[in-house]
C-alpha positions in Angstrom: -208.8 76.2 25.9 -205.0 75.8 25.4 -202.7 77.2 28.0 -200.6 80.1 27.0 -197.5 81.1 28.8 -197.8 84.7 29.9 -195.2 86.9 28.3 -193.8 90.3 29.2 -193.9 93.0 26.5 -190.6 94.7 26.3 -190.4 98.3 25.0 -186.6 98.8 25.3 -183.5 97.2 23.8 -180.0 96.9 25.1 -177.4 98.8 23.0 -175.1 96.5 21.0 -171.4 97.1 21.5 -168.6 95.6 19.5 -165.2 95.0 21.3 -162.1 94.5 19.2 -161.6 94.6 15.5 -161.6 92.1 12.6 -162.9 88.6 12.4 -162.4 87.9 16.1 -164.2 91.0 17.4 -167.0 90.1 19.8 -170.4 91.7 20.1 -172.3 92.1 23.3 -175.8 93.4 24.2 -178.5 93.8 21.6 -181.1 91.9 23.7 -184.8 92.8 23.6 -185.7 90.5 26.5 -184.5 89.5 29.9 -181.3 87.4 30.0 -181.9 84.0 28.3 -185.7 84.7 28.0 -185.5 84.0 24.3 -189.2 82.8 24.2 -190.1 86.5 24.8 -187.7 88.4 22.6 -184.2 88.3 21.1 -180.8 87.7 22.7 -178.5 87.8 19.7 -175.3 87.7 21.6 -174.4 85.3 24.5 -172.7 86.4 27.7 -169.0 86.5 27.0 -166.2 85.1 29.2 -163.1 87.2 29.4 -159.9 85.6 30.8 -158.0 87.5 33.4 -154.3 88.3 32.8 -152.2 90.4 35.2 -149.5 92.8 34.1 -147.0 91.2 36.6 -146.6 88.0 38.4 -149.2 87.7 41.2 -147.6 86.9 44.6 -150.7 86.1 46.6 -152.6 83.6 44.4 -153.5 80.2 45.6 -151.3 77.5 44.1 -154.3 75.9 42.5 -155.1 79.2 40.7 -151.5 79.5 39.6 -151.2 75.9 38.3 -152.8 76.4 34.8 -150.4 79.3 34.1 -147.3 78.4 36.1 -145.1 78.3 33.0 -146.2 81.7 31.7 -147.5 83.7 34.7 -144.3 85.8 34.8 -144.9 87.1 31.3 -148.2 88.9 30.5 -147.8 88.3 26.7 -147.2 84.6 27.0 -150.0 84.4 29.6 -152.5 86.0 27.2 -151.4 83.8 24.3 -151.8 80.6 26.4 -155.3 81.7 27.5 -156.2 82.0 23.8 -154.3 79.0 22.4 -154.7 76.5 25.2 -158.0 77.5 26.8 -159.9 79.2 24.0 -160.2 82.7 25.4 -162.4 84.9 23.2 -161.5 88.1 25.2 -158.5 89.0 27.4 -158.9 91.2 30.4 -155.5 92.8 31.3 -155.5 93.9 34.9 -153.0 96.7 35.6 -152.4 95.7 39.2 -148.7 96.8 39.3 -149.8 100.4 38.8 -151.8 100.5 42.1 -150.5 103.4 44.3 -151.3 101.2 47.3 -149.2 98.4 45.9 -146.2 98.4 43.6 -147.1 101.9 42.2 -145.2 101.3 38.9 -145.1 104.4 36.7 -147.8 104.7 34.1 -145.4 104.9 31.2 -143.8 101.6 32.3 -147.2 99.8 32.7 -148.4 101.1 29.4 -145.5 99.4 27.6 -146.9 96.1 28.9 -150.3 97.1 27.5 -148.8 97.8 24.1 -146.9 94.5 24.1 -150.1 92.5 24.9 -152.4 94.3 22.5 -149.9 93.9 19.6 -149.4 90.2 20.4 -153.0 89.0 20.4 -155.8 88.9 17.8 -158.8 88.8 20.2 -160.4 91.8 21.9 -158.7 93.4 24.9 -160.2 94.8 28.1 -157.8 97.1 30.1 -158.7 97.3 33.7 -156.9 100.0 35.8 -156.3 100.4 39.5 -159.6 102.0 40.6 -157.6 104.9 41.9 -159.2 107.9 40.2 -156.1 110.0 40.0 -153.7 107.3 38.8 -156.2 105.9 36.3 -156.8 109.4 34.8 -153.2 109.3 33.7 -152.7 105.5 33.1 -155.9 104.9 31.1 -155.5 108.0 28.9 -152.1 106.7 27.9 -153.4 103.2 27.4 -156.1 104.5 25.1 -153.4 106.2 23.0 -151.1 103.2 22.5 -154.1 101.0 21.6 -155.3 103.3 18.8 -157.2 101.4 16.2 -157.8 98.3 18.4 -161.2 99.2 19.8 -160.3 98.2 23.3 -162.4 98.7 26.4 -160.8 100.8 29.2 -161.9 101.4 32.7 -163.0 101.6 35.4 -164.1 105.2 34.5 -165.7 107.1 37.5 -167.5 110.3 38.0 -164.1 111.9 39.1 -162.1 111.0 36.0 -164.6 110.5 33.2 -163.7 113.8 31.5 -160.0 113.0 31.2 -160.4 109.3 30.2 -163.5 109.8 28.2 -162.0 112.5 26.0 -159.0 110.3 25.1 -161.4 107.3 24.5 -163.4 109.4 22.1 -160.3 110.7 20.4 -158.8 107.2 19.9 -162.1 105.4 19.3 -162.0 103.2 22.4 -164.8 101.9 24.6 -165.2 103.0 28.2 -166.4 101.0 31.2 -168.5 103.3 33.4 -168.0 102.2 37.0 -170.3 103.1 39.9 -170.7 101.6 43.4 -173.7 99.3 43.2 -176.4 101.9 42.7 -178.8 102.3 39.8 -179.2 106.0 40.0 -175.4 106.6 40.1 -175.0 104.3 37.1 -177.5 106.3 35.2 -175.9 109.6 36.2 -172.5 108.6 35.0 -173.9 107.4 31.6 -175.6 110.8 31.2 -172.3 112.6 31.9 -170.5 110.4 29.4 -173.2 111.2 26.8 -172.9 114.9 27.5 -169.1 114.6 27.0 -169.8 113.1 23.5 -169.3 109.4 24.1 -171.3 107.4 21.6 -173.8 104.9 23.1 -172.2 102.1 21.3 -168.9 102.8 23.1 -170.2 102.4 26.7 -170.2 99.4 28.9 -171.6 99.5 32.5 -169.6 98.3 35.5 -172.1 98.3 38.4 -169.3 96.9 40.8 -169.2 93.2 41.5 -169.2 91.1 44.7 -168.2 87.5 45.0 -170.5 84.7 46.0 -172.2 85.5 49.3 -173.5 88.8 50.7 -171.8 90.9 48.1 -173.2 88.9 45.2 -176.7 89.5 46.3 -176.2 93.3 46.2 -174.6 93.0 42.7 -177.3 90.7 41.4 -180.1 93.0 42.6 -178.6 96.1 41.1 -177.8 94.5 37.7 -181.4 93.1 37.6 -182.9 96.5 38.3 -180.7 98.1 35.7 -181.9 95.6 33.1 -185.6 95.9 34.2 -185.4 99.7 33.8 -183.7 99.4 30.4 -186.2 96.9 29.0 -189.5 97.7 30.6 -189.3 101.3 31.6 -187.6 102.6 28.4 -184.7 104.1 30.4 -182.3 104.7 27.5 -179.5 105.8 29.8 -179.4 102.3 31.3 -179.6 100.4 28.0 -175.9 99.5 28.0 -174.2 96.1 28.2 -172.9 95.2 31.7 -169.4 93.9 32.5 -168.5 92.2 35.8 -164.9 91.9 37.0 -165.6 89.1 39.4 -162.4 87.0 39.5 -160.6 89.0 42.1 -163.7 89.2 44.3 -164.2 85.4 44.3 -160.6 84.4 44.7 -159.8 86.7 47.6 -162.5 85.1 49.8 -161.6 82.9 52.8 -163.5 80.0 51.4 -161.5 80.0 48.2 -158.2 80.1 50.1 -158.7 77.4 52.7 -157.3 73.9 52.0 -159.1 70.7 52.8 -156.9 70.1 55.8 -157.8 73.5 57.2 -161.5 72.6 57.3 -162.4 69.0 56.1 -166.1 69.8 55.6 -165.3 72.3 52.9 -164.0 69.5 50.6 -161.4 69.8 47.8 -160.1 73.3 47.5 -159.8 73.3 43.7 -163.3 72.1 43.0 -164.7 74.4 45.7 -162.9 77.5 44.2 -164.0 76.6 40.6 -167.6 76.2 41.7 -167.6 79.4 43.6 -166.3 81.3 40.6 -168.7 79.5 38.2 -171.7 80.1 40.4 -170.9 83.8 40.8 -170.4 84.2 37.0 -173.7 82.4 36.1 -175.6 84.3 38.7 -174.5 87.6 37.3 -175.1 86.4 33.7 -178.7 85.5 34.6 -179.1 88.9 36.3 -177.9 90.6 33.1 -174.1 90.6 32.8 -172.9 90.6 29.2 -169.2 90.1 30.0 -167.8 88.2 33.0 -164.1 88.3 33.8 -162.8 85.0 35.2 -159.6 83.5 36.4 -159.5 79.7 36.3 -159.8 78.0 32.9 -162.0 75.2 34.3 -164.4 77.8 35.7 -164.5 79.6 32.4 -165.1 76.3 30.5 -168.0 75.3 32.8 -169.6 78.7 32.5 -169.3 78.7 28.7 -170.9 75.3 28.6 -173.8 76.4 30.7 -174.3 79.6 28.7 -174.3 77.4 25.5 -177.0 75.2 26.9 -179.2 78.2 27.8 -178.7 79.7 24.3 -179.9 76.6 22.5 
């Protein structure tokens, strides 16, 4: 008797979401099996890598993180264009760091002008990531949704405290929202229900389950994303059948291990290789758990992850 590989019968399917417009729009989700389990079902869209761009020059980045962008890091538009032209970025993730009330606290109108400049200068999909301050983002992301009308951008993080304000503008201007919850399956489901009750179409919702870098935080993130995907595919939980996005770059590059130089601790080895591997391992771990979009910083990390995803999709 020939051996047959046991297969899981999936009764659910992940909602497919298109980000951006035109020929360079990307589609995520649509899977009817666990990530990369293509022998059991369909995974029509690979995990996508989005390149991180800040709305101002970062002051605390490691020199080996700055190096690939040192000629453009002062200009978000030039930075985004270089990510596309030199490093093959399919998606740009614009981080609105300067608006953070605990940082520079730039006025929303001033920051939104940067958003408008970037979205009008690129022809790939745009993700707009706010400050994670509920009150500031309620104003900032509403205005960002307005100036990006017709671009089908993804805006977030959207929380239970500001989903009404941001969600209403996203619906009005045809944008996608990133529903953000603090590493909890039930909270993620609840926010998706609230967005649905508001009138947000399923094909306009991405889930942000909150992301940790490699180490203890990554294990939490991996477990929750995995449970989200299991509920969506095998338990027919339609409120969890949304693609997942992970904003991991900041979490990885702020760790002590990514900041120490070789001379600080010889056994850690080369700081550039170490940081690239830390970011790559984090991204691939989350992709295997179920992430559909991973936001990354270093182009070498992004290249490595895209190559690994390509191998798994063969």
